[in-house]
N, C-alpha and C positions, 0 to 999 in steps of 0.2 A: 812302178806306176808311170804310165806314159803321160806326156805333156797334155794331151787331149783330155785324158781322164781327170787330171788336176783341174783343168779349165772348167769341165762340166761340174765338178764338185763346188767350185767357187760360185758358179751361177746358181746352183741349188741353194747354197748358203745364203746368198743375197736375197733370193726369192722368199725363203723362210723368214728371214729377219723382217722383210717388208710386210709379210702377212701378219706376223706377231704384232708389229707396231700398229697396223690398221685395226686389229681386233681390240687392242688396249684402248684406242681412241674412240671406238664405235659407241660405247655406252654414254660417254660424256657428250659426243656429237649428237646422238639421238635425243638425249635429254634437252640440250640447249635448243635443238631444232624444234622439239615439241613445244617448248615454252614460247618460242618465237612465232610459231605457226599454228596456234590453237584455232581451230575453225569451228563455227557453229553448224547447225544442221543444214543451212542454206549454202554452206561452203565458203562463207565470207570469213576472212581471217580476223581474229580478235586479239586484243592485248593479252599478254601473258598474265595469268592469275597468280598473285603472290599472297600467301597467307602469313600472318604474324601471330605469334603466341606471346601474350603479355606475361612478363615475369610477375610472380606473386608480390603484392604490395605489403610491405612490412607493417604489421599491426602494433599500435602502441598499447601495451598492457594496461589494464585498469588497476589502479593502485587502491588498496584498502588499508585502513578506514578512510572515508572521505565524507565531506559535508557538502550538501547541495540544496538548491532552492528550486522547487518544481511548482509552478503556479496552477497547473490544470490536472496533472496526473495522466495515467494511461486510459485507453478505451476499455481495458479489461477490468471488470468489476468482480469482486469476490464477496461471498456471503459467509458470515460467521455466526456461530452460537456463542453468545456472551454469558458467562456465569459470574454474577456478583458474589464476592467473597468476603471482603472485609473493608472497614473504614477506620482511619486513624485521625482523631480529632486533635487539633492543635492546642486547644484549651483543655488541659488535662484536669484542671480543677472542676470545670463544668461537667466533665464526664462523671466525676465522683458526685457532684452536687445533684445533678439531674438524672443520674443513673442511665447514661446513654448506652444504647445498644450498638456495638461495633462489629458484630457478626451479621452483616447485612446481606443475607443470602437471597438470591433471586436469579431469574433467567431473562434473556433478551436476545434480539437479533440485530445484526449489524451488516450493512452492505456498503462497500466502499472501493475506491481505486487508489488507495494510499494517500490521496490528497483530500478528496471529498468523501464524506461518510454520513450515513443516517443510522441512528441507533434508537431502538424502542425496547421496552421491557418493564419488568416489575421487580421490586425487592422489598425486604423488610427493613424499614428505615431506623434511624437512631432513636426515635421516640416510640418505638415498638408498634408502628402502624405500617400498613402496606402502602407503597408508593408506586405510581406509574409514571414513566418518563418517555418523552419524545425529544431527541437531541440531534443536532446537526453539527458535524465537526469539519474544520478546515485545517489541514496539517501540511503546509507546503515546505516546512523545514525538515530536511531528511539527513540522517546520519547512517551511512552504510558501513556496517562493521565488517561484513564479508559480502560475497556475491549473493548470499541467501539470507543474511540477517540484517534487518533494517529497523531503525527507530525513527518514528515520525512525530513531529511536535507542532502544536498550534492550538487555537482557541476552539471551544465547544460551547454551544448555547442551545436553549430550548425551553421546555416547560416540564414541571414535575408536580405531582399531587401527593397528598397524604400528610401534609404538615399542618400545624396549628398557628393561629395568630392570636396575640394578646388583645383583649377588648374589655370594655367595662359595661356593666349592665346595672339598671336601676331595679333593685329588689324591694317590693312593697312589704311593709309590716304595719301592724295595728297597735295604736296606743289608746288605752282606756283612762278617761279622767276619773281619778279615785273619788272625787267629791260629787260630781254630777252624774257620773256613770256614762258619759258620752264616749263614743269611740271615734277615732280619726285615723286615717291612713297616712303613713309617712313612707318615705323612700330612702334607701341607703345605696350607695354605690359600691359595687363589688367588682374586683378584677377576675376575669375568667378567660378561657380560651375557646376558640371555635375553629372548625375545619376551614382551611383556606382555599380548597379547590385547587385548580392548576395555578401555579405561580411561576414566574420567570426563574430560570436557572442558567448559570454561566460559569465557566472555569477554564482551566488549561488542561489539554489532553496530551499525554505522552504515550505513544503506542508502539510496542515492540512486536515484530512478527518474524517468524522463521519460514522462508520459502512459501509464503501464503498458505501455510498449513495450520499453524498454531501461534499463539502469542499472548501478550499481557497488555491490558490498558491500565494506566494510572490517570485518574481524574482528580485534579486539585481544585477545590472550591474555597474562596477566601472568606474571612469573617465579615458578616454583615449583621451585627448584633441588633441594630435598630429594627431589622426585619426578622429577628429571631433565628438567624442563620449562624451556626458555629462552624468555622472552617474545618475542612478535613481533606484527606487524600483517600479516594476510594480505589479499590483493586478489583479488576475483572480478569478472568481467564477467557481466552478466545480459542475456539476450535473451528476450522474451516469446514464448510459443507462442500463435498466434491461437486464440481460443475456438471458431472455426468448425471446428477440427480435432477437437473432442470431440463 
């Protein structure tokens, strides 16, 4: 190989290396140039557009069970059919003496948002008469067992009918004088009972629900014997009415 041929090969080698270096730098140069010289439709250069992707924020897991206080509840209300089932009276001797009925079957409706609720219905009460009730409950104390199981606690109050009150009446009777034969009317006092109409009712409501689909209500009423009220705990079953029905 002649000296001239070797010289030509060295020149070709240098040219190939220069071309390869230029090709490798071209994408980076084109990208940086596009970022520096982004132009709008009028041909005026603009600042480079840089986008940022935020990393996911770590979520603190909710721990169960937990106790909370909720003063107002959610905007979502649910409607339930309530079935009165049973009552357990605290004074067991009175149950025997007065033959109280503790199978207080009945039906009602309940609408609420876990904190506020309205309850209406009828049931067969402890003195074997039909009762109608209108109640409002406020249950801001909440115990979340799981994400779908909750117990709500708070007062409930309203009116209920179907009970009797003790009263006295003057009963007339006639006395005949055995000598003169005259008759006179006398009166004797007798204790009796009469219907009370609607009367105030109040107690404590503990309400369990599963995923706003079904649940149980426990209503505790204290003893108020001067008003003829014997304390008890009433049990209701609850079944939700699907929202698609409305």
